[in-house]
TORPA-4810 file (N, C-alpha, C, O; in nm, 3 decimals):
<nodes>
NODE_1_4.074_-3.792_0.889_3.923_-3.780_0.933_3.841_-3.946_0.945_3.771_-3.977_0.848_M
NODE_2_3.847_-4.001_1.010_3.750_-4.134_0.973_3.669_-4.092_0.862_3.646_-3.988_0.801_E
NODE_3_3.623_-4.252_0.858_3.530_-4.235_0.709_3.425_-4.266_0.739_3.348_-4.314_0.656_K
NODE_4_3.385_-4.245_0.893_3.248_-4.240_0.941_3.166_-4.092_0.918_3.048_-4.058_0.908_R
NODE_5_3.295_-4.028_0.917_3.278_-3.853_0.985_3.281_-3.781_0.883_3.234_-3.672_0.853_S
NODE_6_3.334_-3.846_0.839_3.389_-3.794_0.682_3.192_-3.871_0.603_3.151_-3.800_0.511_V
NODE_7_3.116_-3.967_0.632_3.052_-4.009_0.599_2.909_-3.872_0.655_2.848_-3.798_0.578_I
NODE_8_2.896_-3.877_0.774_2.771_-3.812_0.841_2.842_-3.646_0.769_2.789_-3.551_0.711_L
NODE_9_2.945_-3.668_0.799_2.894_-3.412_0.694_2.871_-3.427_0.523_2.836_-3.338_0.445_W
NODE_10_2.904_-3.582_0.488_2.803_-3.535_0.348_2.703_-3.534_0.404_2.655_-3.422_0.422_L
NODE_11_2.621_-3.661_0.462_2.452_-3.609_0.441_2.410_-3.472_0.514_2.312_-3.408_0.475_A
NODE_12_2.530_-3.411_0.675_2.437_-3.310_0.702_2.487_-3.192_0.502_2.432_-3.172_0.394_L
NODE_13_2.601_-3.159_0.560_2.600_-3.113_0.373_2.479_-3.145_0.297_2.374_-3.086_0.323_A
NODE_14_2.486_-3.237_0.202_2.348_-3.276_0.198_2.202_-3.199_0.171_2.129_-3.158_0.080_I
NODE_15_2.214_-3.208_0.318_2.045_-3.220_0.356_2.108_-3.037_0.406_2.173_-3.007_0.306_G
NODE_16_2.113_-2.980_0.452_2.205_-2.843_0.472_2.156_-2.784_0.329_2.128_-2.665_0.343_I
NODE_17_2.144_-2.812_0.244_2.161_-2.815_0.080_2.074_-2.826_-0.039_2.109_-2.813_-0.156_G
NODE_18_1.956_-2.850_0.007_1.852_-2.909_-0.047_1.724_-2.822_0.095_1.602_-2.829_0.083_S
NODE_19_1.792_-2.751_0.209_1.709_-2.706_0.254_1.688_-2.513_0.140_1.595_-2.444_0.098_L
NODE_20_1.811_-2.507_0.139_1.829_-2.426_0.127_1.725_-2.371_-0.087_1.658_-2.280_-0.135_V
NODE_21_1.765_-2.459_-0.113_1.697_-2.533_-0.236_1.569_-2.515_-0.232_1.491_-2.489_-0.323_I
NODE_22_1.554_-2.528_-0.141_1.375_-2.606_-0.109_1.337_-2.483_-0.092_1.226_-2.442_-0.126_V
NODE_23_1.490_-2.361_0.000_1.387_-2.232_0.040_1.327_-2.145_-0.041_1.216_-2.092_-0.050_R
NODE_24_1.448_-2.145_-0.109_1.511_-2.089_-0.289_1.354_-2.047_-0.359_1.286_-1.948_-0.387_V
NODE_25_1.351_-2.207_-0.365_1.219_-2.275_-0.503_1.083_-2.231_-0.425_0.982_-2.275_-0.480_A
NODE_26_1.056_-2.140_-0.290_0.981_-2.120_-0.239_0.907_-1.973_-0.242_0.789_-1.939_-0.250_R
NODE_27_1.035_-1.900_-0.233_1.015_-1.786_-0.296_1.051_-1.730_-0.388_1.074_-1.609_-0.384_H
NODE_28_1.073_-1.830_-0.541_1.093_-1.739_-0.715_0.916_-1.796_-0.759_0.893_-1.805_-0.880_L
NODE_29_0.838_-1.820_-0.692_0.684_-1.823_-0.732_0.712_-1.794_-0.803_0.819_-1.739_-0.829_K
NODE_30_0.578_-1.830_-0.901_0.556_-1.674_-1.085_0.457_-1.678_-1.061_0.408_-1.782_-1.015_A
NODE_31_0.396_-1.584_-1.079_0.241_-1.482_-1.099_0.195_-1.564_-1.155_0.259_-1.601_-1.253_M
NODE_32_0.100_-1.617_-1.134_-0.027_-1.692_-1.135_-0.132_-1.699_-1.236_-0.239_-1.648_-1.204_P
NODE_33_-0.124_-1.741_-1.327_-0.141_-1.716_-1.504_-0.292_-1.629_-1.466_-0.353_-1.648_-1.361_T
NODE_34_-0.339_-1.526_-1.579_-0.414_-1.438_-1.497_-0.459_-1.305_-1.388_-0.549_-1.228_-1.355_G
NODE_35_-0.313_-1.347_-1.363_-0.286_-1.200_-1.240_-0.287_-1.124_-1.322_-0.268_-1.147_-1.442_C
NODE_36_-0.312_-1.000_-1.264_-0.266_-0.863_-1.394_-0.093_-0.810_-1.390_-0.002_-0.819_-1.307_P
NODE_37_-0.101_-0.773_-1.478_0.107_-0.768_-1.504_0.085_-0.569_-1.513_-0.022_-0.510_-1.530_T
NODE_38_0.216_-0.511_-1.494_0.156_-0.315_-1.478_0.285_-0.311_-1.576_0.388_-0.376_-1.557_L
NODE_39_0.261_-0.223_-1.686_0.354_-0.187_-1.758_0.376_-0.060_-1.758_0.278_0.001_-1.800_E
NODE_40_0.522_0.048_-1.709_0.514_0.194_-1.653_0.445_0.212_-1.866_0.456_0.156_-1.975_W
NODE_41_0.366_0.354_-1.787_0.303_0.460_-1.895_0.322_0.560_-1.937_0.285_0.617_-2.040_A
NODE_42_0.425_0.607_-1.803_0.490_0.788_-1.738_0.386_0.844_-1.625_0.276_0.816_-1.577_G
NODE_43_0.490_0.939_-1.612_0.468_1.020_-1.523_0.527_1.119_-1.497_0.647_1.138_-1.513_S
NODE_44_0.417_1.222_-1.434_0.490_1.303_-1.362_0.452_1.354_-1.255_0.395_1.281_-1.175_S
NODE_45_0.478_1.544_-1.212_0.525_1.574_-1.135_0.678_1.580_-1.070_0.744_1.487_-1.116_G
NODE_46_0.764_1.674_-0.962_0.875_1.677_-0.973_0.908_1.827_-1.009_0.864_1.941_-0.992_G
NODE_47_0.942_1.806_-1.028_1.066_1.912_-1.131_1.125_2.066_-1.038_1.134_2.042_-0.918_G
NODE_48_1.151_2.163_-1.063_1.193_2.299_-1.030_1.102_2.357_-0.999_0.988_2.321_-1.028_V
NODE_49_1.136_2.485_-0.918_1.003_2.595_-0.839_0.911_2.532_-0.784_0.794_2.536_-0.822_G
NODE_50_0.963_2.450_-0.667_0.839_2.382_-0.618_0.885_2.423_-0.447_0.991_2.402_-0.388_Q
NODE_51_0.747_2.492_-0.396_0.728_2.533_-0.232_0.741_2.445_-0.106_0.669_2.348_-0.081_N
NODE_52_0.849_2.493_-0.022_1.002_2.313_0.029_0.918_2.410_0.142_0.948_2.362_0.251_C
NODE_53_0.810_2.546_0.168_0.805_2.594_0.338_0.729_2.478_0.415_0.667_2.522_0.511_D
NODE_54_0.717_2.334_0.396_0.635_2.220_0.436_0.429_2.279_0.426_0.323_2.221_0.449_C
NODE_55_0.452_2.360_0.400_0.257_2.431_0.387_0.164_2.339_0.254_0.055_2.293_0.220_S
NODE_56_0.266_2.351_0.227_0.172_2.268_0.067_0.164_2.106_0.008_0.248_2.053_-0.064_T
NODE_57_0.069_2.061_0.046_0.075_1.935_0.009_0.054_1.912_-0.147_-0.042_1.962_-0.205_V
NODE_58_0.182_1.805_-0.233_0.210_1.841_-0.330_0.157_1.677_-0.386_0.089_1.608_-0.311_M
NODE_59_0.199_1.626_-0.529_0.204_1.523_-0.523_0.292_1.436_-0.703_0.286_1.517_-0.796_Q
NODE_60_0.335_1.350_-0.730_0.359_1.293_-0.807_0.286_1.177_-0.852_0.240_1.099_-0.769_D
NODE_61_0.264_1.149_-1.021_0.174_0.994_-1.045_0.263_0.882_-1.140_0.353_0.942_-1.199_K
NODE_62_0.263_0.814_-1.154_0.335_0.700_-1.206_0.205_0.673_-1.191_0.125_0.670_-1.097_D
NODE_63_0.202_0.646_-1.365_0.074_0.522_-1.448_0.091_0.434_-1.520_0.197_0.402_-1.575_K
NODE_64_-0.002_0.390_-1.527_0.101_0.180_-1.585_-0.036_0.152_-1.668_-0.151_0.197_-1.664_F
NODE_65_0.011_0.089_-1.721_-0.074_0.022_-1.821_-0.138_-0.184_-1.767_-0.081_-0.286_-1.730_E
NODE_66_-0.235_-0.155_-1.785_-0.280_-0.321_-1.643_-0.230_-0.429_-1.789_-0.221_-0.386_-1.904_V
NODE_67_-0.206_-0.558_-1.752_-0.150_-0.665_-1.877_-0.273_-0.704_-1.765_-0.266_-0.690_-1.643_E
NODE_68_-0.408_-0.765_-1.856_-0.472_-0.827_-1.789_-0.529_-0.983_-1.942_-0.585_-0.995_-2.051_Q
NODE_69_-0.450_-1.072_-1.816_-0.491_-1.217_-1.978_-0.602_-1.313_-1.866_-0.656_-1.403_-1.931_S
NODE_70_-0.633_-1.311_-1.755_-0.767_-1.309_-1.726_-0.837_-1.260_-1.591_-0.859_-1.141_-1.566_G
NODE_71_-0.877_-1.388_-1.490_-1.006_-1.345_-1.435_-0.962_-1.316_-1.289_-1.018_-1.247_-1.205_Y
NODE_72_-0.840_-1.392_-1.280_-0.781_-1.334_-1.115_-0.813_-1.129_-1.091_-0.804_-1.057_-1.190_F
NODE_73_-0.844_-1.076_-0.966_-0.917_-0.985_-0.891_-0.750_-0.929_-0.865_-0.650_-1.000_-0.859_S
NODE_74_-0.758_-0.783_-0.854_-0.572_-0.774_-0.767_-0.619_-0.717_-0.680_-0.735_-0.677_-0.679_A
NODE_75_-0.540_-0.704_-0.592_-0.531_-0.537_-0.488_-0.388_-0.449_-0.517_-0.271_-0.487_-0.505_E
NODE_76_-0.425_-0.358_-0.548_-0.257_-0.254_-0.553_-0.251_-0.170_-0.414_-0.332_-0.135_-0.328_Y
NODE_77_-0.134_-0.159_-0.434_-0.133_-0.033_-0.308_0.041_0.036_-0.343_0.107_-0.004_-0.439_S
NODE_78_0.078_0.116_-0.269_0.169_0.192_-0.318_0.194_0.242_-0.203_0.102_0.274_-0.127_C
NODE_79_0.350_0.260_-0.167_0.446_0.363_-0.090_0.597_0.453_-0.129_0.659_0.421_-0.230_M
NODE_80_0.637_0.542_-0.059_0.705_0.585_-0.152_0.894_0.557_-0.102_0.910_0.578_0.018_P
NODE_81_0.990_0.527_-0.158_1.045_0.433_-0.058_1.202_0.539_-0.171_1.158_0.618_-0.256_T
NODE_82_1.373_0.527_-0.158_1.497_0.618_-0.159_1.433_0.773_-0.108_1.372_0.844_-0.189_G
NODE_83_1.446_0.799_-0.022_1.356_0.970_-0.049_1.463_1.018_0.060_1.526_0.931_0.121_Y
NODE_84_1.488_1.164_0.089_1.584_1.197_0.244_1.478_1.271_0.311_1.371_1.320_0.275_D
NODE_85_1.531_1.264_0.400_1.485_1.323_0.598_1.403_1.475_0.556_1.402_1.564_0.641_S
NODE_86_1.341_1.494_0.433_1.306_1.644_0.410_1.248_1.626_0.341_1.235_1.726_0.270_T
NODE_87_1.173_1.520_0.300_1.020_1.492_0.164_0.949_1.404_0.338_0.988_1.332_0.430_F
NODE_88_0.854_1.460_0.300_0.750_1.425_0.428_0.560_1.366_0.381_0.456_1.431_0.384_K
NODE_89_0.587_1.210_0.338_0.421_1.176_0.334_0.332_1.213_0.317_0.348_1.322_0.371_P
NODE_90_0.267_1.213_0.294_0.117_1.191_0.341_0.007_1.122_0.378_-0.052_1.118_0.486_V
NODE_91_-0.033_1.016_0.169_-0.113_0.938_0.128_0.004_0.871_-0.005_0.095_0.935_-0.057_N
NODE_92_-0.019_0.785_-0.022_-0.051_0.757_-0.122_-0.164_0.722_-0.186_-0.221_0.649_-0.105_C
NODE_93_-0.231_0.730_-0.281_-0.371_0.617_-0.315_-0.343_0.562_-0.472_-0.263_0.615_-0.549_A
NODE_94_-0.444_0.418_-0.509_-0.464_0.405_-0.583_-0.544_0.418_-0.653_-0.626_0.484_-0.588_T
NODE_95_-0.595_0.398_-0.771_-0.701_0.423_-0.875_-0.669_0.310_-1.026_-0.572_0.292_-1.100_V
NODE_96_-0.769_0.272_-1.020_-0.775_0.133_-1.134_-0.942_0.233_-1.249_-1.053_0.265_-1.206_T
NODE_97_-0.885_0.250_-1.393_-0.982_0.254_-1.473_-0.989_0.181_-1.610_-0.918_0.234_-1.696_A
NODE_98_-1.018_0.136_-1.626_-1.058_0.128_-1.800_-1.087_0.155_-1.889_-1.170_0.069_-1.917_K
NODE_99_-1.077_0.256_-2.013_-1.133_0.303_-2.144_-1.141_0.242_-2.260_-1.047_0.224_-2.338_V
NODE_100_-1.269_0.204_-2.276_-1.227_0.081_-2.393_-1.136_-0.041_-2.364_-1.111_-0.100_-2.259_G
NODE_101_-1.108_-0.054_-2.453_-1.039_-0.205_-2.374_-0.903_-0.199_-2.309_-0.837_-0.302_-2.292_A
NODE_102_-0.853_-0.062_-2.266_-0.729_-0.018_-2.228_-0.728_0.012_-2.087_-0.712_0.132_-2.067_V
NODE_103_-0.738_-0.053_-1.988_-0.681_-0.058_-1.788_-0.524_0.035_-1.779_-0.417_0.052_-1.838_S
NODE_104_-0.611_0.082_-1.649_-0.470_0.149_-1.650_-0.489_0.118_-1.482_-0.590_0.057_-1.448_T
NODE_105_-0.377_0.166_-1.365_-0.351_0.191_-1.259_-0.279_0.275_-1.281_-0.213_0.261_-1.384_E
NODE_106_-0.246_0.450_-1.164_-0.226_0.505_-1.139_-0.220_0.569_-1.007_-0.300_0.645_-0.952_T
NODE_107_-0.074_0.508_-0.956_-0.047_0.543_-0.834_0.041_0.684_-0.827_0.141_0.724_-0.886_S
NODE_108_-0.062_0.748_-0.709_-0.049_0.933_-0.686_0.053_0.924_-0.506_0.075_0.839_-0.419_T
NODE_109_0.068_0.985_-0.517_0.170_1.013_-0.390_0.199_1.136_-0.369_0.256_1.205_-0.453_Q
NODE_110_0.160_1.182_-0.247_0.123_1.327_-0.197_0.202_1.315_-0.072_0.191_1.220_0.004_Y
NODE_111_0.305_1.443_-0.050_0.365_1.520_0.008_0.360_1.630_0.018_0.301_1.705_-0.059_Y
NODE_112_0.438_1.670_0.140_0.513_1.820_0.159_0.612_1.783_0.164_0.639_1.692_0.242_K
NODE_113_0.690_1.829_0.096_0.858_1.850_0.126_0.901_2.005_0.185_0.860_2.118_0.160_L
NODE_114_1.013_1.945_0.283_1.025_2.065_0.409_1.216_2.063_0.399_1.298_2.016_0.477_C
NODE_115_1.235_2.153_0.237_1.365_2.081_0.234_1.436_2.285_0.237_1.440_2.354_0.135_A
NODE_116_1.487_2.340_0.400_1.580_2.499_0.397_1.713_2.504_0.316_1.810_2.578_0.334_P
NODE_117_1.690_2.381_0.199_1.812_2.456_0.080_1.847_2.425_-0.032_1.885_2.309_-0.017_D
NODE_118_1.863_2.459_-0.159_1.811_2.473_-0.298_1.860_2.315_-0.346_1.825_2.257_-0.449_C
NODE_119_1.914_2.286_-0.285_1.953_2.065_-0.318_1.847_2.033_-0.443_1.759_2.117_-0.461_N
NODE_120_1.849_1.928_-0.523_1.765_1.823_-0.581_1.717_1.728_-0.456_1.775_1.687_-0.355_W
NODE_121_1.630_1.718_-0.492_1.494_1.576_-0.357_1.532_1.527_-0.432_1.576_1.578_-0.535_H
NODE_122_1.526_1.403_-0.402_1.390_1.233_-0.503_1.375_1.144_-0.411_1.410_1.119_-0.296_Y
NODE_123_1.302_1.095_-0.510_1.177_1.029_-0.387_1.141_0.870_-0.576_1.169_0.882_-0.695_M
NODE_124_1.112_0.820_-0.542_1.103_0.712_-0.613_0.911_0.713_-0.584_0.868_0.813_-0.527_T
NODE_125_0.769_0.560_-0.642_0.671_0.493_-0.615_0.668_0.404_-0.609_0.648_0.336_-0.710_I
NODE_126_0.689_0.346_-0.478_0.689_0.190_-0.515_0.526_0.132_-0.550_0.479_0.104_-0.440_S
NODE_127_0.405_0.099_-0.674_0.329_0.019_-0.730_0.341_-0.125_-0.688_0.387_-0.209_-0.765_T
NODE_128_0.277_-0.174_-0.500_0.293_-0.302_-0.483_0.168_-0.424_-0.575_0.086_-0.419_-0.482_T
NODE_129_0.123_-0.486_-0.641_0.010_-0.557_-0.693_-0.004_-0.714_-0.653_0.053_-0.800_-0.719_V
NODE_130_-0.100_-0.750_-0.518_-0.143_-0.837_-0.483_-0.204_-0.961_-0.558_-0.139_-0.917_-0.653_T
NODE_131_-0.220_-0.991_-0.571_-0.274_-1.163_-0.648_-0.238_-1.276_-0.673_-0.147_-1.323_-0.741_C
NODE_132_-0.378_-1.348_-0.565_-0.335_-1.523_-0.560_-0.234_-1.578_-0.410_-0.203_-1.696_-0.397_E
NODE_133_-0.190_-1.462_-0.298_-0.054_-1.407_-0.256_0.078_-1.379_-0.326_0.180_-1.411_-0.265_G
NODE_134_0.086_-1.346_-0.397_0.205_-1.299_-0.462_0.177_-1.180_-0.522_0.092_-1.132_-0.597_I
NODE_135_0.354_-1.121_-0.424_0.333_-0.976_-0.397_0.428_-0.993_-0.516_0.516_-1.078_-0.530_I
NODE_136_0.385_-0.876_-0.613_0.507_-0.808_-0.706_0.471_-0.609_-0.746_0.376_-0.541_-0.783_T
NODE_137_0.631_-0.586_-0.704_0.664_-0.414_-0.712_0.703_-0.409_-0.824_0.764_-0.479_-0.905_N
NODE_138_0.634_-0.263_-0.814_0.704_-0.228_-1.032_0.669_-0.101_-0.936_0.596_-0.097_-0.838_Y
NODE_139_0.779_0.044_-1.026_0.851_0.178_-0.937_0.868_0.220_-1.127_0.920_0.162_-1.222_H
NODE_140_0.811_0.316_-1.112_0.777_0.439_-1.240_0.956_0.501_-1.239_1.046_0.444_-1.177_G
NODE_141_0.971_0.604_-1.308_1.120_0.670_-1.285_1.074_0.807_-1.152_0.979_0.876_-1.115_E
NODE_142_1.260_0.771_-1.115_1.242_0.841_-1.021_1.228_0.976_-0.998_1.315_1.034_-1.064_E
NODE_143_1.126_1.096_-0.904_1.068_1.175_-0.942_1.284_1.302_-0.878_1.384_1.269_-0.814_F
NODE_144_1.251_1.403_-0.935_1.390_1.519_-0.900_1.262_1.553_-0.815_1.143_1.523_-0.828_A
NODE_145_1.325_1.618_-0.732_1.270_1.852_-0.653_1.368_1.919_-0.658_1.483_1.876_-0.648_M
NODE_146_1.328_2.061_-0.676_1.416_2.140_-0.650_1.373_2.256_-0.563_1.251_2.264_-0.579_E
NODE_147_1.408_2.339_-0.489_1.263_2.481_-0.412_1.331_2.553_-0.421_1.448_2.580_-0.393_C
NODE_148_1.175_2.624_-0.504_1.225_2.750_-0.531_1.273_2.870_-0.483_1.315_2.962_-0.553_S
NODE_149_1.263_2.865_-0.329_1.354_2.945_-0.197_1.463_2.855_-0.067_1.463_2.750_-0.003_H
NODE_150_1.534_2.961_-0.082_1.597_2.833_0.087_1.513_2.941_0.213_1.416_3.006_0.174_D
NODE_151_1.546_2.950_0.326_1.509_2.909_0.376_1.504_3.003_0.472_1.433_3.027_0.570_S
NODE_152_1.656_3.080_0.385_1.660_3.304_0.452_1.565_3.303_0.275_1.625_3.375_0.195_H
NODE_153_1.471_3.253_0.230_1.364_3.343_0.108_1.507_3.389_-0.032_1.467_3.468_-0.118_G
NODE_154_1.600_3.359_-0.041_1.703_3.345_-0.154_1.662_3.245_-0.299_1.690_3.126_-0.311_H
NODE_155_1.606_3.312_-0.378_1.598_3.227_-0.498_1.690_3.139_-0.586_1.796_3.168_-0.641_V
NODE_156_1.618_3.018_-0.582_1.713_2.920_-0.585_1.746_2.904_-0.726_1.661_2.936_-0.809_C
NODE_157_1.900_2.844_-0.779_1.960_2.880_-0.956_1.877_2.755_-0.972_1.834_2.689_-0.878_P
NODE_158_1.860_2.728_-1.093_1.750_2.732_-1.225_1.557_2.795_-1.217_1.486_2.811_-1.316_G
NODE_159_1.514_2.821_-1.065_1.369_2.830_-1.117_1.362_2.943_-1.147_1.258_2.988_-1.194_T
</nodes>
């Protein structure tokens, strides 16, 4: 390889490497000071004995404590993740509240379960905080649901 070709190749490699570093750095933005952060504080829902015939709207909830160190406001949203085809999302809603010095955010996933079997079905709620253009996702625990009856009316074991 000629000396000129080696120099051009090195210049190209350094240029591409710099571009990659700049792109990675852009995606590593830190949450601005003053934006709220969430700390998981518990969940409710799921379990055995669920009505899985698609007729009942059920709900699972994740609760978070809101750590607010500044004055930036935030938008909260939620959506289900990690679920199978028997899970039919209806709506996901977020509510923030403040009692005394403690602020909380609760994400509630409403859904119907259309499972013709006695298998366990799983779902996780992803709660998103958007503040000053930065998006941060939080997850509570995985919810596990088992139906009370299969599609033939037989009682599922464990219910």
